[in-house]
ZAPA-225602 format. One record per residue: residue number from 1; residue in three letters; x, y, z of N, C-alpha, C, O in turn. Coordinates in pm, 1 decimal, always signed. Layout:
BEGIN
{n NUM | res ALA | n_c1 X | n_c2 Y | n_c3 Z | ca_c1 X | ca_c2 Y | ca_c3 Z | c_c1 X | c_c2 Y | c_c3 Z | o_c1 X | o_c2 Y | o_c3 Z};
...
//
This chain:
BEGIN
{n 1 | res MET | n_c1 +855.5 | n_c2 -7.8 | n_c3 +593.2 | ca_c1 +715.8 | ca_c2 -60.4 | ca_c3 +595.8 | c_c1 +631.9 | c_c2 +52.0 | c_c3 +684.7 | o_c1 +589.0 | o_c2 +162.2 | o_c3 +650.8};
{n 2 | res ARG | n_c1 +627.9 | n_c2 +10.2 | n_c3 +759.9 | ca_c1 +536.8 | ca_c2 +148.2 | ca_c3 +819.7 | c_c1 +553.8 | c_c2 +277.6 | c_c3 +782.6 | o_c1 +449.2 | o_c2 +342.5 | o_c3 +784.4};
{n 3 | res ARG | n_c1 +715.1 | n_c2 +374.4 | n_c3 +728.0 | ca_c1 +668.9 | ca_c2 +493.5 | ca_c3 +671.0 | c_c1 +587.7 | c_c2 +466.8 | c_c3 +521.4 | o_c1 +590.2 | o_c2 +556.3 | o_c3 +436.9};
{n 4 | res LYS | n_c1 +530.7 | n_c2 +364.8 | n_c3 +500.4 | ca_c1 +469.4 | ca_c2 +347.2 | ca_c3 +379.4 | c_c1 +272.7 | c_c2 +376.9 | c_c3 +405.3 | o_c1 +184.9 | o_c2 +452.4 | o_c3 +363.6};
{n 5 | res ALA | n_c1 +293.6 | n_c2 +224.9 | n_c3 +529.9 | ca_c1 +166.5 | ca_c2 +295.7 | ca_c3 +582.1 | c_c1 +142.5 | c_c2 +409.4 | c_c3 +613.5 | o_c1 +25.9 | o_c2 +441.5 | o_c3 +590.5};
{n 6 | res GLU | n_c1 +211.3 | n_c2 +494.1 | n_c3 +662.1 | ca_c1 +157.7 | ca_c2 +663.7 | ca_c3 +741.9 | c_c1 +158.4 | c_c2 +735.2 | c_c3 +635.4 | o_c1 +109.3 | o_c2 +845.7 | o_c3 +658.6};
{n 7 | res VAL | n_c1 +208.7 | n_c2 +715.7 | n_c3 +475.2 | ca_c1 +181.4 | ca_c2 +753.7 | ca_c3 +403.8 | c_c1 +84.5 | c_c2 +740.2 | c_c3 +319.3 | o_c1 +52.7 | o_c2 +831.5 | o_c3 +243.1};
{n 8 | res VAL | n_c1 +10.3 | n_c2 +595.3 | n_c3 +322.7 | ca_c1 -37.9 | ca_c2 +557.2 | ca_c3 +285.6 | c_c1 -220.9 | c_c2 +612.6 | c_c3 +395.0 | o_c1 -328.0 | o_c2 +627.3 | o_c3 +336.1};
{n 9 | res ALA | n_c1 -207.5 | n_c2 +627.8 | n_c3 +520.6 | ca_c1 -266.0 | ca_c2 +680.1 | ca_c3 +658.7 | c_c1 -281.3 | c_c2 +844.6 | c_c3 +627.7 | o_c1 -381.8 | o_c2 +907.7 | o_c3 +660.5};
{n 10 | res ALA | n_c1 -214.3 | n_c2 +879.0 | n_c3 +588.1 | ca_c1 -201.7 | ca_c2 +1002.5 | ca_c3 +591.5 | c_c1 -237.6 | c_c2 +1108.1 | c_c3 +438.5 | o_c1 -235.3 | o_c2 +1230.6 | o_c3 +426.3};
{n 11 | res VAL | n_c1 -277.5 | n_c2 +970.6 | n_c3 +312.1 | ca_c1 -324.2 | ca_c2 +1037.2 | ca_c3 +235.9 | c_c1 -521.7 | c_c2 +1012.0 | c_c3 +294.5 | o_c1 -615.6 | o_c2 +1088.7 | o_c3 +315.8};
{n 12 | res ASN | n_c1 -496.5 | n_c2 +832.3 | n_c3 +300.5 | ca_c1 -733.2 | ca_c2 +847.2 | ca_c3 +352.2 | c_c1 -731.1 | c_c2 +968.3 | c_c3 +445.5 | o_c1 -837.3 | o_c2 +1029.5 | o_c3 +456.8};
{n 13 | res GLY | n_c1 -629.7 | n_c2 +1009.2 | n_c3 +510.7 | ca_c1 -744.4 | ca_c2 +1067.7 | ca_c3 +622.6 | c_c1 -720.9 | c_c2 +1251.6 | c_c3 +585.1 | o_c1 -718.7 | o_c2 +1326.1 | o_c3 +683.1};
{n 14 | res GLY | n_c1 -705.2 | n_c2 +1313.0 | n_c3 +447.4 | ca_c1 -661.0 | ca_c2 +1365.2 | ca_c3 +375.7 | c_c1 -596.1 | c_c2 +1448.9 | c_c3 +407.3 | o_c1 -653.4 | o_c2 +1557.2 | o_c3 +395.3};
{n 15 | res LEU | n_c1 -404.3 | n_c2 +1460.6 | n_c3 +480.2 | ca_c1 -309.1 | ca_c2 +1532.9 | ca_c3 +563.6 | c_c1 -292.5 | c_c2 +1565.9 | c_c3 +380.9 | o_c1 -305.2 | o_c2 +1675.8 | o_c3 +326.9};
{n 16 | res LEU | n_c1 -271.9 | n_c2 +1479.5 | n_c3 +337.3 | ca_c1 -151.8 | ca_c2 +1471.9 | ca_c3 +133.0 | c_c1 -245.4 | c_c2 +1454.2 | c_c3 +94.2 | o_c1 -339.9 | o_c2 +1398.4 | o_c3 +150.1};
{n 17 | res THR | n_c1 -237.0 | n_c2 +1521.2 | n_c3 -66.8 | ca_c1 -288.4 | ca_c2 +1456.2 | ca_c3 -160.6 | c_c1 -201.4 | c_c2 +1349.1 | c_c3 -246.6 | o_c1 -83.6 | o_c2 +1337.5 | o_c3 -212.6};
{n 18 | res ILE | n_c1 -244.2 | n_c2 +1277.0 | n_c3 -345.1 | ca_c1 -156.1 | ca_c2 +1179.5 | ca_c3 -372.2 | c_c1 -78.6 | c_c2 +1181.0 | c_c3 -458.2 | o_c1 -0.3 | o_c2 +1094.7 | o_c3 -498.1};
{n 19 | res ASP | n_c1 -120.2 | n_c2 +1391.5 | n_c3 -524.9 | ca_c1 -13.7 | ca_c2 +1428.0 | ca_c3 -580.7 | c_c1 +77.7 | c_c2 +1498.5 | c_c3 -485.9 | o_c1 +181.2 | o_c2 +1482.9 | o_c3 -550.6};
{n 20 | res GLU | n_c1 +109.3 | n_c2 +1554.6 | n_c3 -396.0 | ca_c1 +163.8 | ca_c2 +1592.0 | ca_c3 -279.8 | c_c1 +309.6 | c_c2 +1419.1 | c_c3 -287.1 | o_c1 +427.8 | o_c2 +1414.1 | o_c3 -321.2};
{n 21 | res VAL | n_c1 +228.9 | n_c2 +1332.1 | n_c3 -245.1 | ca_c1 +274.3 | ca_c2 +1209.9 | ca_c3 -212.7 | c_c1 +373.0 | c_c2 +1183.1 | c_c3 -343.0 | o_c1 +495.7 | o_c2 +1191.1 | o_c3 -337.3};
{n 22 | res LEU | n_c1 +288.6 | n_c2 +1146.3 | n_c3 -474.3 | ca_c1 +412.1 | ca_c2 +1151.5 | ca_c3 -522.8 | c_c1 +528.7 | c_c2 +1233.5 | c_c3 -578.4 | o_c1 +641.0 | o_c2 +1189.2 | o_c3 -602.4};
{n 23 | res GLU | n_c1 +499.2 | n_c2 +1321.7 | n_c3 -590.4 | ca_c1 +608.4 | ca_c2 +1446.1 | ca_c3 -610.0 | c_c1 +700.4 | c_c2 +1430.0 | c_c3 -495.9 | o_c1 +821.1 | o_c2 +1429.3 | o_c3 -519.6};
{n 24 | res ARG | n_c1 +645.1 | n_c2 +1412.9 | n_c3 -338.4 | ca_c1 +758.6 | ca_c2 +1425.2 | ca_c3 -269.8 | c_c1 +807.2 | c_c2 +1323.0 | c_c3 -248.4 | o_c1 +918.2 | o_c2 +1355.7 | o_c3 -206.5};
{n 25 | res TYR | n_c1 +801.5 | n_c2 +1191.0 | n_c3 -247.1 | ca_c1 +850.4 | ca_c2 +1063.2 | ca_c3 -275.4 | c_c1 +889.0 | c_c2 +1019.3 | c_c3 -363.3 | o_c1 +923.9 | o_c2 +901.3 | o_c3 -365.2};
{n 26 | res ASP | n_c1 +898.1 | n_c2 +1112.1 | n_c3 -485.9 | ca_c1 +929.0 | ca_c2 +1038.4 | ca_c3 -616.9 | c_c1 +874.6 | c_c2 +906.2 | c_c3 -687.7 | o_c1 +937.1 | o_c2 +820.6 | o_c3 -750.3};
{n 27 | res LEU | n_c1 +739.5 | n_c2 +916.4 | n_c3 -658.5 | ca_c1 +663.9 | ca_c2 +713.6 | ca_c3 -680.0 | c_c1 +574.7 | c_c2 +722.1 | c_c3 -796.0 | o_c1 +507.2 | o_c2 +824.3 | o_c3 -783.0};
{n 28 | res THR | n_c1 +550.1 | n_c2 +670.7 | n_c3 -884.6 | ca_c1 +434.4 | ca_c2 +657.5 | ca_c3 -951.5 | c_c1 +302.5 | c_c2 +627.5 | c_c3 -887.7 | o_c1 +281.7 | o_c2 +565.7 | o_c3 -783.3};
{n 29 | res LEU | n_c1 +228.8 | n_c2 +675.4 | n_c3 -959.1 | ca_c1 +124.4 | ca_c2 +629.1 | ca_c3 -926.9 | c_c1 +43.5 | c_c2 +479.6 | c_c3 -914.9 | o_c1 -32.7 | o_c2 +453.4 | o_c3 -821.8};
{n 30 | res GLU | n_c1 +74.0 | n_c2 +388.6 | n_c3 -1024.7 | ca_c1 +136.6 | ca_c2 +266.2 | ca_c3 -955.0 | c_c1 +143.1 | c_c2 +173.0 | c_c3 -876.2 | o_c1 +88.7 | o_c2 +66.3 | o_c3 -847.8};
{n 31 | res GLU | n_c1 +269.3 | n_c2 +277.3 | n_c3 -830.6 | ca_c1 +342.6 | ca_c2 +246.7 | ca_c3 -720.9 | c_c1 +256.9 | c_c2 +241.2 | c_c3 -585.8 | o_c1 +244.2 | o_c2 +148.6 | o_c3 -505.8};
{n 32 | res PHE | n_c1 +194.5 | n_c2 +387.9 | n_c3 -585.9 | ca_c1 +146.4 | ca_c2 +416.5 | ca_c3 -462.6 | c_c1 +10.6 | c_c2 +314.7 | c_c3 -434.5 | o_c1 -12.5 | o_c2 +244.5 | o_c3 -336.0};
{n 33 | res ALA | n_c1 -52.2 | n_c2 +329.9 | n_c3 -531.8 | ca_c1 -188.5 | ca_c2 +267.9 | ca_c3 -555.4 | c_c1 -161.4 | c_c2 +74.2 | c_c3 -539.2 | o_c1 -250.7 | o_c2 -10.0 | o_c3 -530.9};
{n 34 | res SER | n_c1 -11.6 | n_c2 +50.3 | n_c3 -539.2 | ca_c1 +24.7 | ca_c2 -118.5 | ca_c3 -460.0 | c_c1 -20.0 | c_c2 -116.4 | c_c3 -281.2 | o_c1 -88.6 | o_c2 -187.3 | o_c3 -207.6};
{n 35 | res TRP | n_c1 +83.2 | n_c2 +38.3 | n_c3 -263.0 | ca_c1 +69.7 | ca_c2 +39.6 | ca_c3 -153.0 | c_c1 -51.3 | c_c2 +34.1 | c_c3 -75.7 | o_c1 -80.0 | o_c2 -32.1 | o_c3 +24.0};
{n 36 | res GLN | n_c1 -125.4 | n_c2 +130.2 | n_c3 -152.8 | ca_c1 -327.8 | ca_c2 +145.6 | ca_c3 -56.1 | c_c1 -334.3 | c_c2 -16.5 | c_c3 -93.9 | o_c1 -292.0 | o_c2 -67.6 | o_c3 +9.7};
{n 37 | res ARG | n_c1 -357.8 | n_c2 -101.8 | n_c3 -166.6 | ca_c1 -391.3 | ca_c2 -230.5 | ca_c3 -181.5 | c_c1 -344.0 | c_c2 -314.5 | c_c3 -63.5 | o_c1 -409.0 | o_c2 -384.4 | o_c3 +14.1};
{n 38 | res ALA | n_c1 -183.0 | n_c2 -283.2 | n_c3 -72.3 | ca_c1 -155.3 | ca_c2 -381.4 | ca_c3 +54.3 | c_c1 -197.1 | c_c2 -360.5 | c_c3 +172.5 | o_c1 -231.5 | o_c2 -458.5 | o_c3 +238.5};
{n 39 | res VAL | n_c1 -204.6 | n_c2 -235.4 | n_c3 +226.9 | ca_c1 -238.4 | ca_c2 -194.1 | ca_c3 +337.0 | c_c1 -396.7 | c_c2 -293.7 | c_c3 +389.4 | o_c1 -422.8 | o_c2 -344.7 | o_c3 +498.4};
{n 40 | res ASP | n_c1 -496.7 | n_c2 -290.0 | n_c3 +228.8 | ca_c1 -644.2 | ca_c2 -205.0 | ca_c3 +264.7 | c_c1 -645.9 | c_c2 -388.8 | c_c3 +297.8 | o_c1 -696.1 | o_c2 -427.4 | o_c3 +403.4};
{n 41 | res ARG | n_c1 -584.0 | n_c2 -495.6 | n_c3 +192.9 | ca_c1 -564.6 | ca_c2 -634.5 | ca_c3 +221.3 | c_c1 -536.8 | c_c2 -673.8 | c_c3 +372.9 | o_c1 -616.8 | o_c2 -708.8 | o_c3 +459.7};
{n 42 | res SER | n_c1 -371.7 | n_c2 -654.2 | n_c3 +378.9 | ca_c1 -323.1 | ca_c2 -731.5 | ca_c3 +465.8 | c_c1 -245.0 | c_c2 -608.4 | c_c3 +596.4 | o_c1 -140.2 | o_c2 -644.9 | o_c3 +649.8};
{n 43 | res GLY | n_c1 -315.1 | n_c2 -449.4 | n_c3 +641.7 | ca_c1 -217.2 | ca_c2 -361.4 | ca_c3 +698.7 | c_c1 -71.8 | c_c2 -381.9 | c_c3 +644.9 | o_c1 -24.7 | o_c2 -424.1 | o_c3 +539.4};
{n 44 | res MET | n_c1 -22.4 | n_c2 -335.3 | n_c3 +759.0 | ca_c1 +89.7 | ca_c2 -300.4 | ca_c3 +713.1 | c_c1 +175.3 | c_c2 -407.5 | c_c3 +683.6 | o_c1 +265.2 | o_c2 -397.2 | o_c3 +600.2};
{n 45 | res GLN | n_c1 +145.5 | n_c2 -540.9 | n_c3 +766.8 | ca_c1 +215.2 | ca_c2 -662.1 | ca_c3 +675.3 | c_c1 +238.3 | c_c2 -705.4 | c_c3 +527.1 | o_c1 +328.9 | o_c2 -765.1 | o_c3 +469.0};
{n 46 | res GLY | n_c1 +158.3 | n_c2 -668.9 | n_c3 +502.2 | ca_c1 +114.0 | ca_c2 -647.1 | ca_c3 +339.0 | c_c1 +248.3 | c_c2 -573.0 | c_c3 +239.6 | o_c1 +285.4 | o_c2 -611.4 | o_c3 +128.6};
{n 47 | res LEU | n_c1 +301.4 | n_c2 -460.7 | n_c3 +318.2 | ca_c1 +359.1 | ca_c2 -400.5 | ca_c3 +279.1 | c_c1 +510.9 | c_c2 -403.8 | c_c3 +329.5 | o_c1 +583.3 | o_c2 -307.0 | o_c3 +306.4};
{n 48 | res ARG | n_c1 +550.0 | n_c2 -495.0 | n_c3 +385.7 | ca_c1 +655.3 | ca_c2 -603.7 | ca_c3 +368.3 | c_c1 +740.9 | c_c2 -658.1 | c_c3 +299.3 | o_c1 +767.8 | o_c2 -761.2 | o_c3 +360.9};
{n 49 | res VAL | n_c1 +816.6 | n_c2 -653.1 | n_c3 +186.7 | ca_c1 +905.9 | ca_c2 -644.7 | ca_c3 +91.1 | c_c1 +918.5 | c_c2 -826.1 | c_c3 +119.1 | o_c1 +870.9 | o_c2 -907.0 | o_c3 +39.4};
{n 50 | res THR | n_c1 +959.4 | n_c2 -848.4 | n_c3 +190.9 | ca_c1 +976.0 | ca_c2 -978.4 | ca_c3 +153.3 | c_c1 +870.1 | c_c2 -1064.5 | c_c3 +184.9 | o_c1 +911.8 | o_c2 -1176.2 | o_c3 +215.6};
{n 51 | res ARG | n_c1 +724.8 | n_c2 -1051.1 | n_c3 +189.2 | ca_c1 +552.1 | ca_c2 -1085.8 | ca_c3 +227.2 | c_c1 +492.9 | c_c2 -1075.8 | c_c3 +120.5 | o_c1 +387.7 | o_c2 -1138.7 | o_c3 +108.9};
{n 52 | res ILE | n_c1 +536.6 | n_c2 -1001.5 | n_c3 +19.3 | ca_c1 +457.2 | ca_c2 -958.3 | ca_c3 -78.9 | c_c1 +348.8 | c_c2 -1036.4 | c_c3 -155.7 | o_c1 +229.2 | o_c2 -1022.1 | o_c3 -181.0};
{n 53 | res GLN | n_c1 +448.3 | n_c2 -1127.5 | n_c3 -181.3 | ca_c1 +386.9 | ca_c2 -1233.2 | ca_c3 -254.5 | c_c1 +332.3 | c_c2 -1325.5 | c_c3 -164.0 | o_c1 +268.1 | o_c2 -1410.7 | o_c3 -225.4};
{n 54 | res HIS | n_c1 +331.9 | n_c2 -1342.3 | n_c3 -45.5 | ca_c1 +242.9 | ca_c2 -1442.4 | ca_c3 +33.8 | c_c1 +106.1 | c_c2 -1415.1 | c_c3 +10.9 | o_c1 +15.2 | o_c2 -1481.7 | o_c3 -38.6};
{n 55 | res TYR | n_c1 +115.1 | n_c2 -1263.2 | n_c3 +74.6 | ca_c1 -20.4 | ca_c2 -1142.0 | ca_c3 +41.0 | c_c1 -85.8 | c_c2 -1183.6 | c_c3 -57.9 | o_c1 -198.4 | o_c2 -1233.4 | o_c3 -61.0};
{n 56 | res ARG | n_c1 -12.6 | n_c2 -1162.3 | n_c3 -140.6 | ca_c1 -117.8 | ca_c2 -1173.6 | ca_c3 -299.0 | c_c1 -144.0 | c_c2 -1322.0 | c_c3 -302.2 | o_c1 -255.6 | o_c2 -1355.3 | o_c3 -342.0};
{n 57 | res ASP | n_c1 -67.2 | n_c2 -1407.9 | n_c3 -270.1 | ca_c1 -93.9 | ca_c2 -1572.6 | ca_c3 -327.9 | c_c1 -242.4 | c_c2 -1556.9 | c_c3 -240.7 | o_c1 -353.3 | o_c2 -1585.1 | o_c3 -285.9};
{n 58 | res LEU | n_c1 -211.4 | n_c2 -1502.1 | n_c3 -98.9 | ca_c1 -332.9 | ca_c2 -1548.5 | ca_c3 +37.9 | c_c1 -432.9 | c_c2 -1468.9 | c_c3 -30.9 | o_c1 -540.7 | o_c2 -1527.2 | o_c3 -19.4};
{n 59 | res TYR | n_c1 -447.9 | n_c2 -1335.6 | n_c3 -113.5 | ca_c1 -535.2 | ca_c2 -1277.2 | ca_c3 -111.3 | c_c1 -648.1 | c_c2 -1384.5 | c_c3 -256.5 | o_c1 -757.1 | o_c2 -1441.2 | o_c3 -249.9};
{n 60 | res GLU | n_c1 -559.8 | n_c2 -1368.1 | n_c3 -354.5 | ca_c1 -612.5 | ca_c2 -1461.0 | ca_c3 -467.5 | c_c1 -652.7 | c_c2 -1585.7 | c_c3 -452.3 | o_c1 -720.6 | o_c2 -1647.6 | o_c3 -534.3};
{n 61 | res ARG | n_c1 -605.0 | n_c2 -1634.7 | n_c3 -328.0 | ca_c1 -640.4 | ca_c2 -1794.9 | ca_c3 -270.4 | c_c1 -792.1 | c_c2 -1724.5 | c_c3 -208.6 | o_c1 -889.1 | o_c2 -1794.2 | o_c3 -238.5};
{n 62 | res GLN | n_c1 -819.5 | n_c2 -1623.7 | n_c3 -144.0 | ca_c1 -928.1 | ca_c2 -1590.1 | ca_c3 -96.6 | c_c1 -1046.2 | c_c2 -1546.3 | c_c3 -195.7 | o_c1 -1160.8 | o_c2 -1563.7 | o_c3 -154.3};
{n 63 | res LEU | n_c1 -1031.2 | n_c2 -1500.8 | n_c3 -300.4 | ca_c1 -1092.5 | ca_c2 -1443.6 | ca_c3 -367.6 | c_c1 -1162.2 | c_c2 -1562.0 | c_c3 -447.1 | o_c1 -1283.6 | o_c2 -1569.3 | o_c3 -465.9};
{n 64 | res LYS | n_c1 -1070.6 | n_c2 -1650.7 | n_c3 -489.6 | ca_c1 -1138.3 | ca_c2 -1795.6 | ca_c3 -488.7 | c_c1 -1225.3 | c_c2 -1874.9 | c_c3 -474.5 | o_c1 -1292.0 | o_c2 -1944.4 | o_c3 -551.1};
{n 65 | res TYR | n_c1 -1216.3 | n_c2 -1846.9 | n_c3 -275.5 | ca_c1 -1340.7 | ca_c2 -1963.3 | ca_c3 -247.8 | c_c1 -1440.4 | c_c2 -1830.6 | c_c3 -234.8 | o_c1 -1560.5 | o_c2 -1845.6 | o_c3 -212.0};
//
């Protein structure tokens, strides 16, 4: 969770490009984009594998109201 957040922060801060991240960590664009969305919505806690569905449901409920 922490490393994923650091990778997202490195891209947002201009230290790494998305292409570099995808190649270095063998990620798909969709996977990295999901990390970015999770951080944007719920911070580092949104990246916890055991809590992904919880945060996704919470975000969807917030959009409804």
